[in-house]
N, C-alpha and C positions, 0 to 999 in steps of 0.2 A: 345323320349319315354322314361319314368320314371320306372324303375326297382326296385320297392323301397325295401329298407333295414333300418335294424335297425339303430338308431342313439341315441342322437345326435354326430356331428361331422364325423369321417373318418365312425364309424359304423363296421357292420360285414358283414356276407354274409346271415344274417339269413333275414326273412320278416317281412315288416312293410307295415304299410298303415297311416306312419306319413307325409306323404308329401301330406297329401289331401289340405290341406288349399295352402302351397304353387304353387299347381298348379291350384286352383278352384280358390284362393282369392286376387292371385298375382306373386310376384315373381318379380315384376318390377313397376314402378312408372307409373302414369296416369289411366283413367278411362277404361280398357282395359277387355276383357276376352279372354280367348284361348277355343275351343272347348276340352272336355277334356273323351276321350272315358276309359272305364274300361273293360277289359276283363276278362274273367273267367274262359278260358281251351285255351289250345293252338291253337283249331281251330279258336278261336275268337280272337287271335294275331295276325292270319296272315289274317282273314276276315277284321278285324279295322284296319290293315296296309294300306289294297289297302282303304279302306273307308277314311282313315286320307287324303290319297291324293287327293280324289275329292273331299271331304268338304275344305280343302287347297285353291284348284284350287277354287271353286263354288264360294267362302265368300273371298278369298284371304286372309286370316288369318291363325293364328297360328291353328295346331291340336296338341295334346298331347294325346299320349295312355302311362294311369297309369297303371301300373301293379304292381305286389310284386316277391320277391324274388323266392318264390314258384313256380311262372307258369315260371319263366324267367328261371329255374332250371330241369324243370319238362318236360318227354318224354310221349309224348301224339301221336296216329295215328292222321293226318289231312292231309285234302286232300287242297292242295293250290287251291286258288281261279284263276280262267281266268282273268288275267289283262285287261280286254278290256278296250279301251277308252271312257268315261262316256259321250262324245260328248262334241261338243265344245262351249266352253263357252267365253261369249265378255270381250277382253281383250283392250279395248280404251288406257289404262294404258303403252301397249306393246311399244317397240322401235323398230318399224318398217321404221323408216325411216321419212322423212318430207314435202318428195316431197307433192306438193300443199295444202297444211296448214302449220299454225304454231306449233311451235316444241314445243314438248309437255314434259313440264319441273315440276317433279314430285318431291317435298320435304314436310319434315315434319317441316322446321323452319318458323315459324310464329312469329312474332315477336308480333305484335296487339291482345289484350286480344279477339276482336272480331272476329278474323280471327281463331285462335286458336279454340274458341266456334264453329262456325261454323263447324271445322273440326271434332270436339268430337260429334256434333250431329249426323253428318252424321255416323260416326262410331257406335252412340247408337242405329241409326234407322236400322244399319245393324243386330245389336246385335238380337236385335226385330225380327226380321223375321228368323234368327238363332233359335232364341226361339218357335217363331210359327212352324218352320216345320223340326227341328232335333233333336226332346227329342226321347232317346231311353230307355227302360227299360224292363224287365219280371215280370211277375207274376208267382206266382206258390197256387192254393188252395186259394185264397184271399178271393173268394165269398162269404163262410157260415165265418168265419177264424172273431175269436172275438180276437185275438192278432198278430198281422204283422210283421213280422223279417225284417228289412231292412239290406242288405247288399250287398258288391261289390266284385269282386274279391274274393282271396281263402278263405275269411270269408264267401261269399255266399256258395260257395260249403260246406264248413263243416256246413252251416245251412241247407242246403236242408236235409243232412243225418239224423241232430237233428229234422229235418221237419219230418219225415216218421217216427223217433219213437212217437213225441207226436202223431200225428196222430192217430197210432196204438196203442194208451194208452186213446183216445176218447179225447183229446185235440185238440179245432178247433185253429188252427193254420196254417196261410198261409205265405207266402214268397214274398217280393219286391226286385227286384235286379235290382239298377241303372246301364244300358249300357254307359249313357250318365252322367258325374259328372257336367259339364255345359257344354249345357243347363240341369238343374238338372229339374226331372221329379214332379216338386212342385203341380201342376193341380192335377193330380193321386194319390197322396198323401194326398191331402187336401180331395179328392174325399171318398176315403178311411176314412178318418177321421171322415167326415159328417156321414156315418153309424155307429159311434160308437164302432168303433176298437178300441184297443191299440197298441202299437208299441213298439218294443223293438231292439236297435241300435246293431247290432255286429259290430264290428273291430278291427283292430289291431293297437291300436292308443290311445293317452289317451282321445278321445274325438273328432271327427272332424266332420265326416259325421254328426252324429246327430245333431248338430246345421242347419248345412241345412235340414234336418226331424223336427225340432222345427219350424224353419223359414217357412216350407210350412203348418204345420198341423193349425198352427195360433191358439195355445191353444186351438185347439178343441178335442183333444186328449192326454190323457198317453203318454209322451216319456220315456221310460227307456233306459239304455247306458249298455252293457257289453263289456270291452275292456281288452285287451292283449298289453302289453307293450314288446318296445326292443326284436322283436325279437323273442316271444315265441307267439305260434301258438296256437287260442281257438281249441278246440277237441269236437265231436257232444255229449258226455258225458254231459259236462261242459255247451254248449249252451242250453243243453237237461234238465236239472238243474235249470238254468237261465228262459225258459220258466216256465217250474212248479214254482217256485216262484214268476214269475210275474202273474200267474191266479191266486197265491195266495192272492197278493197282491191287484189284483183289485175286489178280492170277486166272481169272476165267474168262475163256470167250464163247460165244454163241456156238453149241453142237450143230445149229440147223447150216 
């Protein structure tokens, strides 16, 4: 779990979302991906912790919970989930003894390029299975939206408050909240872009999530950024004003 704080370096206790790249794009060498889960409430912090263990066991891969210092210090009612066993997962790699079979030797030391390529191709196939089965996201009021806010974690909570004000003012705004930052819900965003919507990304960083949104829509839609840095938190008024400015920029207003 990474409960992001402002930086760089030692940083402070204030919230940030500037570790998005570290979680979703790297942190180590090699063609690998951890599954990254982004909660937006204390309840989700608990729920996704259980899911993280299930996914790690199912796919035998790293799973990270990426939150921020607001969620890490927040007090909210929470119902702790029942942590039942998710079901047996076949584990031919487990050290159960070698009686009746050859020793099960597992290592990542392959000195021949062909061996390493075969290992990596098996890993890439596993990542494709994860991308097909484990994408999670939440939408609100996107069906008739002209502008879709994309945000995760605390930023999504702030955006939801601004969304209510925008809707009350007659602006057709929706919210798209990624819950898995990897695998990223690119296909769902691409579908929204195909419907002629524009996007405003709200995040507490210099602009990291926005890059995945732009990659997802593949130039089909306008993508703008509203960013807060170094532990400062966007407030609903600021996000609402960014929405209004974006509508002015795209030259459209609600017809309702």
